[in-house]
N, C-alpha and C positions, 0 to 999 in steps of 0.2 A: 230791868227793861231789856227788850230784845229788839232787833232791827225791825223797823216798820216802813211807813211810806208817807208820801205827801200827795194830795190829790188836787187837781185843778178844777175849778168850778165855772160854770157859765155865769153871765151877769146876774147879780143879786143886789139887794139893797146895800148900801154902804155901811161901814161899821158905825155903831152907835156913838154919839158924841162922847168923847172922853175915854172910850174903851180902847185898850191897847190890843195889838194883834197878838193874841195869846193862843190858848188851846183851840178855840173855835172863833173864827172871825170871818165875816161876809166880805166878798169882793166888791170893788167899786163898779160904777156903770161902764159899759162898753166892753167888758170882757174880763175875766179873772180866772184864777185857778188857785188851788190850795193843796196842802199836803204836809207831810212830815214824818217823824218817827214818834212812837209812843214815848211818854216820859218815864214810865215805869212798867214793870211786869204786873200781870194780873193773875187770876186763879191758875190757869194751866202753865204759866211761865214761872211762877215762884215770886217771892217778895223782893228779890234783889234788884237794886237800881242799876240800870245799864248806862254807864257814863258815855260810851260812844254813841248810843242811840240818841241820848239827850243832846249831845254836841251836834249831831247831824241835823236834828230838829232845829236847833238854834241857828245853824248855818243857813238853813232854808229861810228861817224868819229874818235873818240879817239881809239875805239876798232880796227877799220881797220888799223889805223896808227901803233898801237902796234903790230898787227899781221904781218904787212908788215915789220916792223923793227926787229921782233923776228927771231933769227937764226935757231929755231928748229921746230916751228909748221908747217910753209909752206916755207921751205927754197927755195930760187930762184924764188918764185912766188909773185905776187903783186895783191891785191884785189882792186876792185873799187866799186863805188856805184852811184846810182841815187836816188835823194830825191824827193818825191812827197807829196803834201798836199791832204788829202782825204776830208777835211772839214766835217768829220763825216757823209758824205753823200754817200750811196752806189752807186748812179748814178755817182758821181764824181769819185769814186774809180774804176769804171769799165773802164774808159778810159785808164789810164795807165796799167790796168790789161791786156787789149788787146795788148798793146805795148809789155808787158813782154813775151806774148806768141808768138810774131812774130819771124820768123826764123832769125838767126844771120846774120847781114849784110843787112837785108831788113826790110820792114815795113808791110809785109803781113804774114798771118798765113797759113801755108801749110796744106792741107787736105790729109792725107795718111792713108792707112790701117795699116801700120806698122810704129810706131814712135820710133822704137829702136835706129835708128841712127839720129833722128831729134835733131838738135842743136838749142834750142830757144835762144833768145837774153839774157835772164838771167837764172841763175841756181837756185836761191833761193829768196824768198820774206820774208822780215822782217817786220812784222806788219800785219794789222793795229792795233791801240790801241783800237778802238771801237769794242765792241762785235757785235753790229748790222751790222757794215761794214764787220767784219770778217766772219759772217755767209754767206754773199753773196759771198765774194771772196773765202772763203773756199770751198764752193760748186763748184764755177767756176773752181778752180784749181784742185780739187779732182775728179770731174765728167766730166771733158772735154773729151768727147767721151769714157767714161768708164762705163762698165756695173755695176749694183748694186748687189753685192754679199756680204753676211754676213761675216765678218772677224773672224779670229781665234785669241784669246788672247795669243799669244806665244811671245817668245823673238825675233822672226823673223818677217818679214812682214806678214800680213794676207795672207791667202791661195789665195784669189782672186787677190793679188798683186804680186804673185811670178812669174807670166809670164812676161818676158821682154816686150812683146808687149803691155801688159796692163799697166805695170808700167811706160813705156815710156810716157804715156799720162799725168802723174801726175807732179805737180810742187810743190816743197817743200815750205812750208810757216811756219814761226816761228813768233808768236805774242809775244809781251812783255806787253800786257795790256788787251787783250780780255779774259774775265774770265767766260763768260757764260758757264754753264755745258753742254749745247747742243754740244759744240765743242769737248767734250770728246768722242762722239759717233764715233768709228772708222769705222762703216759702212757707215756713211754719210760723214765724214771728215777724210779719211785715210791718207792724207798727211799734216795734220795740227798738229803743235807742238806749245808749249808756255812755256815761262820761268817764268810764274806766276801760282799760284795755281788756281784751279777751284773755282767758287763761292760756290760750295757745301761745301768746307772746311771753307770758311768764314761764311756761314750761320750756319754751325755746331758750330763754335766758338761763334757766337752770341747767339745761344740757350744755350750753356754752360755758357756764361756770365750771362744770365737771371737766370739760375738755381743757379749759384754760389751766386748771390745776392738776391735770393729768390723773384724774380719778376715773377709772373705768370699771371698777368692781364695787358696786353700791347695793344697798337695800332700799326699797321703796315701800312706803306705807301710806294708805289713804283712809279717810273716814268713809264709813258705809252710807254715804248720802250722795246726792247729785254732784255736789261740789267735789268731793273726794274721789268718786268713781270716775267722773270724766277727766278730772285733773291727773289722776294716776294713769288713766289710759293714754291721755295725750303725752305725758312724760315718758311712758314706756315705749310708745311707738317712735317718738322723736329720739330717745336715747339709743334704741336699737339701730335706727338708721345712721347714727353717728358713731357706732362701734363701742358704745358703753353697755356693759353687761349688768343686768339686774340679777344679783345672786339670790335675793329673797324678796318676795312681794306679797302683800296681804292688805286686807281691809279691816279697819277697826269698827266694831259696832258702836253706834251712838250711845252715849251714857243714858241710862234710864233711871227712873226712881228706884231706889233700893239696891243699887250696886254699880260698879264701874268695870264689869268684866270685859276683857279684851278678846276672848275667844281664841281663835288660832293665832292671833298676833302674839300671844304670850310665848308660844313655842318658837315663833319667828324671831322674837327678841333674844331668846336664849341661844338660838342658832347663830345669830349675828354676833352675840357676845363672845362666842367661842370660835369665831372665824376670823379671817384676815380682812373682813369688811370693816372699814373705818368711817364710812360715810353713809348716812341714812337720810333719804329724801322723805319728808313728811308733807303730803298734800292733804291737809285735814282742816276741819273746823277747830275752833279753839277749845270747845267742850271735849271733843274726842282726843285732842292732843293733851289736854289736862289729864285725862285718864291714862294715856300712854306714859307720860313722864311720872305720874304718881306711881305706877307700877315699876318703872325703871329705877326710880329712886328708892322705893321700898326694898327691892331685891338687889340693890347695889350693883347694877350692871355697869360694865366698864365705860368710861367716857368715850364719846364718839363725836364726829362732826355731823351736826343736824342741819340739813338744808331746808329752811322753812318756807312754806307758802305764805302768801300775804295775809291769809285769813287769821293766822295765829302769831305771826311774827311780832306784832305790837300788842297782843292781847294781854291786858293786865292780869287776867285769870291765870295765864300761863307764867307770866313774868314773876308773879308774887308767890308762886308755888314754893314752899320750903324745900331747899335742897337743889333747886334748879341750877345753882352755880356749880354743881358737881357733875352735871351731865355731859359736859364737854363744851365744844364750840358751836354756837348757833349763828347762822347767817342766812339771809334771804333777800328777796327783792321787794321793794315798794315802789309803786308808780309815783312819778314826780308830780307835784302840784305846785301851786303858787302860794308863797307865804302871804298870810293875811294878818298883819300886826294888829289891826283893829278888832280882830275877832276875839282875842282874849279879853279885852276890856268890855266888849259887847256881852260876852258870857257872864263876866262878873257883874255887869249891870243888871242883866236879866235875872240872874239867880238872887241877887240882893233884893230885887223887886218882888220875886216870887215868895220871899220870906215874909212879906208884909200881909197880914190877915185880910186887909181890905182888898188887896189885889186878887187874892185867891177867891174871895167871896164874889167879886165882880165876874170872875171867870165862871163860877158855878151858875150865876144868874144868867149868863150869856150862852148857855148851851143851845145847841141847834134844835133841840126837841127830838133828837133821835133816841130810839129805844136804848135802854141800858145794855141789853145784850148785844148791841152793835158796837157802841163806843166803849162799853165797859165801865165799871165803877171807877171813881177817882182814886188815884194811887196815893195812899197816905204818905209814902216816903218822899213824894215830890216836895212836901213842905220842909223836909230836912235836907234837901240838896244844897250843897255849899260849893263855892269855887274850889276849895281844897279837895272835895270828893271827885271832881270831874276834870279839872284842868291839868292834873298830873299826867293824864294820858292824852293831852291835846296835841294832835299831830295835823299839820296843815295839809298833808297830802290826802288825808281821809276826809276832812271837812270840805276841802276845795272841790271834791267830786260832787258832793251834794249842792254846794254853792253854784258850781258850773251848770248843774242840771237845771236849776231855776232859770239861769240866764239863757240857756238854750231854748226853753219854751218862750221866754220873753222876747227873744229875737225872732222866733217864728211868728209870734203875735204881731211884732213890729212889721214884718213883711205882709202878713195876712190882712192887717188893718191899713196898710199903705201909709204908715206913720212917717212924719218928717219932723223937723225941728219945731214947727208951729202947732202940730196936732196930728190926729189920726182921722182922715177924711171919711173913712168907711163908716156908714151908719148901720148897716145890717149886722146883727149878731154873728160872731164867729162860730162856725161849726167845727167839730173835731176833725173832719176830713180836710177842711181848708187848712187847719193848723198842720196836719200831717204832710200836706203837699209841700210845705215850706221847709220841712225838716230834712228832706233827702239831700245829702251832700252839702248841707248848710254849714257855712263858716261863721263863727260867732266869737265874741270877746267876753272874757270873764276875768276880771281882776288883772288887767294888762296882759293877759295871755290869749293867744288866738288858737282856737280849737276848731276842728272840722270833723263832721261825721262822714265816714266812708260809706260805700254801698251796702255794707253789712250793718250799719248803725253804730259802729264803734269809733272811738277817737284814738288818735295816735299819740300816746304819751310814753316818754322814756321811763326807764326804771333806775333806781339807785340801789346798789348793793349795800345792805346794812349788816353790820356785825354787832353782836351783843358784847359790850364791854362792861364788866361788873364794877359797880361803885356802891358800896354800903348796902349789899344785898338786893340791889335793884339795878338791872342792866340799863345802860344808856345805849342809844343807837349811833354807831359810828359809820359814816359813809366810807366804804373801801373800794368802790367801783361803780360803774354804771353800765347800762345796756340800752342802746338805741339802734338796734339792728346789728351791732357789733359790740363785743364785750371789751371793756377797759378795766383793768385791775390796778389797785394801788397796793402792791405787796408790802411796802414799807409800813403801811398802817394796819396791817393785819396782826392779830394776836391769837395764838393757838393755845390749846390746853395741853400740848405735848411738852415734855421736858426740853428745856433750852429753846422753847418757842420754835421748834422745827416744824416745817410744813408737813402735815400728815400725809401718809402714803396709803392709798387704797387701790391696790392692784392685785389681781389674782396671780399674775406672773410679772417678773421684773421686765423693765424695758429692755428690749433687744438692742444690742449695740449696732452701730452703723455697719451695713453690709450683712445683716442677719435678717431672716424672715421668720414668720411665726408658723409653727406647725401645731395646729389646734389639737388639744386633747380634751375629750369629754364633750359636753353639750354647749359650753359657753365659748364664744370666740375670744374672750379675754384670758382664757386659760390655755397656755401654749408653751411649747419648747422653742428655744431660739436656735436656728439652724443657719450656719454660714452659707452664703452663696458661693458656689464653686467657681473656678476660673472659667471665663467665657460667659458668665451671667452676673447680674448685679441687682441690688435692691433699688427699685425705682421710687417707692413711697415708703414712709415709715411703717405703715400698717399692712404692707403687702404680705400675703400668705404664700406666694410663689415668687421665686427669682425670675427676673426677666432676662431673656437671652439677648446678648449683644448682637449687633449686625455683623455680617460676615467680614466687613472691613474694619471691625473694631475688636478689642480684647479687653479683658479685665482680670485682675488677680483674684485670689480667694478673698471673700469678705469685702467686696467692693460695692460702692454706691454709684459708680458711674463707669462708662466704657471709654477706652482711649483708642485713638486711631492707630491702625497697624502701619508700621513703617515697612516699605518694601525691602525685601532681603534677597540679595544675589551674591555671587562670588565677587567680592570687591577686590580691587587691586592691592589695597593696603593690608589685607588679612594675612596673618602669619603663614597660613598654608600656602597662599598664593606667592608670598615672598620666598618661601622655601622652594616651591616648584619653579619659580623664575630663576633662582640660583642654580637649580639642577638643569634648567633649560640652557642657561649660560654655559655650564660645564659641557653638556652633551653637544650643544651647537659649536662650541669652541673645538671640541675634539673632531667633530665632523669637518669643520673648516680646516683644521690642521691636516686631517687625513686627505681631504680633497686637495689641499695645497701640495702636499708631498706627492700624491698620485699624479697631479698635473705636472709638477716639476720633474718627476721621474717617469713621464708617460711612455718613454721609449725603452725603459729598462725591462729586462726579462720578467722581473717580479710583477710589474704593472701589466705587462702584456699577458702574463699567465693568469692574472686576476680578471682579465676581460678588457684591458686597455681602456679605450674611451667609454666603454659601457660601465666600467668600474667607477669612472669619474661621474658619469651620469647617475649611477646608483647613489653615490655619495651626495650629489646635489639633491636628489629626491629625498634622501634621509634628512637633509637640512630643511627642505620644505615641510616634511612631516613634523619636524620639531617646531617649526614656526606655526603649525596649525593650533598648537596649544594656546596661542595668544588670542584666539577667538573665544576662549571659555570665560576669562574674567570679564567683569563689567556687566552692565544691565543688558540682558539678552534682548535681541531683536530678531525679526524673521530672517534677515540677511545673515546674521552671525550664526543662527541655528543651522541654516543650510550650508553656510561656508565651512562650519566645523567638520561635517562629513565629507564634503567635496575635497577640501584641502588635506584631509587625512588619507582617504582611500586612493585617490589618483596617484600621488607621489609614492605611496607605499607599494602600489601595483607596479609603478615604474622600477622601483628598487628591487622588488622580488622577482620581476621578470628578467632583470639582468643576472640575478643570482641563479634563476632557473636555467638560463642559457649556459652558465658556467658549470652547473651541476649536470646538465645534459652532455656537455663536452667531456667532463670527467667520466661519466657513465659510458659514453661511446668509446673513449680511449681505453677503458679498462675491461669492459664486459662484452663488447661486440667483436665479431670477427675482424681480422685486419683488412679484409677486402673492402669493408664498408667504412673504415675509419677515415681515410683521406677525403672521401666525398662528403661525409657527414661533417667532418671538421671544417671543410670549406663552406658548407651551408651555415654552420653555427658561428663562424668567425667572420663571415662576409656581410654584405648588405642585408642578406636575408635575416640575420639576427636582429637588426634594427626593426625589420618588418614584424618580427615576433613581439618585440617590445611595444611597437605601436599598436598592433592588434590587441594585445593584452590591455593596454591602457584605454583603447577605444571601447573594448567590451566593458571595462569597469566604468568608463564615462557614461556608456548607455545605461547600465544598471543604476548608476547614481542619478542620472537625469530622470529615469522612470520613477525611481524612488522619491525624488524631490518633487516631481510633478504630480504624482498620484497620491503619495502618502507623505506629504511634507511635514517635517517637525514644526510644531507650533509653540508660540510663546504663551504660557499660561501663568496664572496667578493662583497659587495654592493657599487658600485662607486657613487651612486646618493643619498644615504640616508643622508649623511653629506656633508656640503659645502666644507670642506677642508681636510677631512679624508676618508679613505676607510674602511668601516665597515666590519669586519670579524666576522661572526656569524654562528650558526647552523640553517639551514633552515629545517622545517618539510616538508617532501616530500608528506605526505598524512594526511590531518587533519581528515579525517574520521577514518583511522586506529589509529590516535593519540587519538581520542575520544573513540574508541572501547577499547583501552588498559586501559583508565581511567574508562570505564563503569564497569569493573569487580569490582573494589574497590568501586565504587559508588553503585553497586548492594548490596555488603556486608554491606555497611553503611546504605542503605535503609532498609534492612532486620533487622538490629540491631535496627533501629529507630522504625520500626513497632512492633518489639517484646517487646519493652519497653514503648512505648508511652502511651498505654491504660492500662497498668498493674496497679492494685490498691494495695496500701501498707497496712500493718497491724500495728497498734500501738505497740510500744515496740520492733520493729525489724528494722534493718539497711535497708535503701532504696537504693539498688544497681541500680535499674532501672533508678532512676533520674539521676545518674552520667552518665550512658550509653546514655540516651536521650540527655542530654546536650553535650556530647562528639560528637554524630553524628550531632547535630545541628551545633556545631563548625566546623565540617568537611564540611558540606554542605555550610554553610555561607562562609567559606574560598574559596572553589573552585568555588562556583557560582559567588562570587565577582571577582574571578580571570579572568573569561571569558570577561566581558566588559572592565576591566582594561587592560588586555593583548591586546584586540582589538583596544584600543584607544590610548595607549601610543606609543611613537616613538619606532621604532624597536631597537634602541640602548638601550632602557630601558627594553627590554624583559627579558634578563637574571636576573637582580636584582628583577624584578617582580616575576619571577618563584622562585627565592631563598626565597624572602619574603613570598610567598604563602606557600611554603613547611614548613618553620619554624613556621609560624602562625598556620598551620594545626596541626603540632606536638604539639605546645604550647597549642592549644585549647583542644586537646584530653587529654593532660597531666594535665592541670589545672582543667578540669571538671571531670575527672575520677580518676586519680592516685594521684594527690596532696591532695585531701581531705582525702584519706586513709593514706597518709603519716602524715597528721596532727593528725589523731587518733592514729597512732602508736607512735608518739613522745609525744603528749601532752594529749591524752586521753586513756592511756593504760587500764583504768578500763572498757572501753567499748569493749575491744578486748576479748570478751567471746563467747563461742559456742552459748549460748542462744541468744545473740544479733545479731550475723552474720549468724549462721547455723540453730538455732532453733531446735526443736525435734518433731518427729512423723510426720505423714502426714499433720496434720493441720498446724504444724509449717512449714513444707516444703512449703505449699501454702503461708505462710506468709513471705517467703524469698523475694518474689517479692514485688509487690506493688509500688505504686506511691505516697505514702503519703507525709511526710514532710522531711525536711532536717535533717542533723545529730544533730543539736542543739535541734530541737523539739524531735527527737528520744531519745536524751539523757535525756531530761526532762521526757519522758514517759517510761523510763527504768523500 
């Protein structure tokens, strides 16, 4: 027997007294319907009894009897049914379909312009189970003389069905097994409903299962019929959208008489057998799946994980195939139904009664009078049907769908006839279009479950994930998960075919570690190389193909999955370099203060007077301020500190160099110019005019600094790229040209000092001041010339300590070459601190103040 259907009929004479509702039975007064599954196959279907079809027919019969015996659903009315076998063939199904459309009481179909009052022989059709047959009958019932207009998805009938003249041409059809997603199209199938979910839901559940078990490298096979083609297409599109790669894909031809050839699927199976694919999705009918596994078992293909579609997951044809326990792990989804404990006893009762010869004879006598080529000859195997033959495959989820389909039509009749607890007041016969009006978005009850049709005519049922667990060469179904919009898995209940019950792995490439992205190779996105994200980038999602850049205020190490905030970095007070420079500052500043103290204490001595007197003390004080300028470099930079660094460096340094310039000029005048000019120039260089030169030099430097700071001020910037993990906060020079101009003033003073003393010749017996000035200027130039390449080549983070060190070494160079030798003489050679040795006498002695002779030790010896 193959899946068939149940038909609903219009009011007809009630069942004959004593006759049970069997193969053919007329409905009661007021409205009725009928239908079912064939009990056994006929000529084109083969002689084998189909247990599922028989059970679906019995579920329909039980539902009809419950409704007829219920006092509230259709009080005072009785329903009837006719059962036909479709043999899963559209041509076979069309024969009874034409009978259903016949006018009540006749065998002909009337052609009218207005079918509003047309009363067909049946009111509703239950079935068929096959998607391929349902597509044909669905179009026939929906488009029988009906124009094609796009429907509106509302809670009422679509707009083009609201005309009674149009709706009267429709015939209500409720399937309990046709799951193809094409039947959800209300434009093509406006009168089709079903009590099972669409294949789209099942395909979605399969994809979520693969994702939940991390299987992204699979093969997919479908049967070459409507069910397999659309199911495979749905699965492929949904899988690709979720990043699952289908390595191999193919369609299996349906088995025909004389062979079970698989065509191109044979080569596909061998390719899968020798590949890393461990999971095969089979969206197929039971007959095609039987051929597939027969071939796989015959050629001893390696075990795989087989994800089954609902059509063959519970098929006894596949389950009983010898060797099926060696193919691997089988699991798939079944829609949930309501358990019906009474149904088993009902089946046993009905089959026991069917074994009685008198009962079968009464059924033969009660035929409807239809031609044998329509209803087919009686199946001789029906007499040999027993509970043992059919109840082994009894599954409540399958029979409940047929049971619920009957109740959906009964509830629609309840609404159409305005029934209540006391009866159904409507006296007019129910037309099919009236029944259809009440089906849209209808909610109804079937065996303590509430179901509702959506705008596409589908019901929302959850799925159970079933796993085949073998017991004595016959698998039992174990629930290992569920799907109701989201997947839930029970990993502890799963049993795999792998050694040690290890979860199978079906991936083209290994899972990348955290912090790695996929570099796709080839045509499939699941085949890739894992590449570490470099520093400054990170892996945002596990399936990313490219690393994401961190924001500029963030950082990340190599192979990271997140970014971290950058800490601000500047020259902190506690850094070792700063501590070392502060120690140097303390030494240099201490020496400056010692020299300043000695010069102040001995301010009237010939040595101090020869060094410039008060101007020498002023120069030492300026050197102290230059040292203090380095205190503006450590700490977080600010606009004020950036400006103060330049101002506090250049102005005091100009003051110091200007005093040394005056001393160099005095030495140059005394040694290189004619004696007639010496006294006048000495008076200018030693009097108040000397302070005017210092003031003018400092004013000029102050003007340059002010212009530089006003027009090209240094700015505080945050460099996000200088350091890998930190944000460098530093002072940036706006104009290096102006920065050089500001330094050029002091460089010019130092150069003039160097020129004024470098070529001066000394006289024996007198102190050589020119030598100290020459070496002081050399120390100045060596320090700042070394600063330029050093500053240009060190990392920007080292610029502040380089500047600090340069300033301190510049001060230390001037101090050690010019001032500290004089401090030595003041402390340890006071016998040389005489006017004759430092100041000399007369013009000739004045000329001898300069000179470039020997050092202090030599001069002491020549005293």
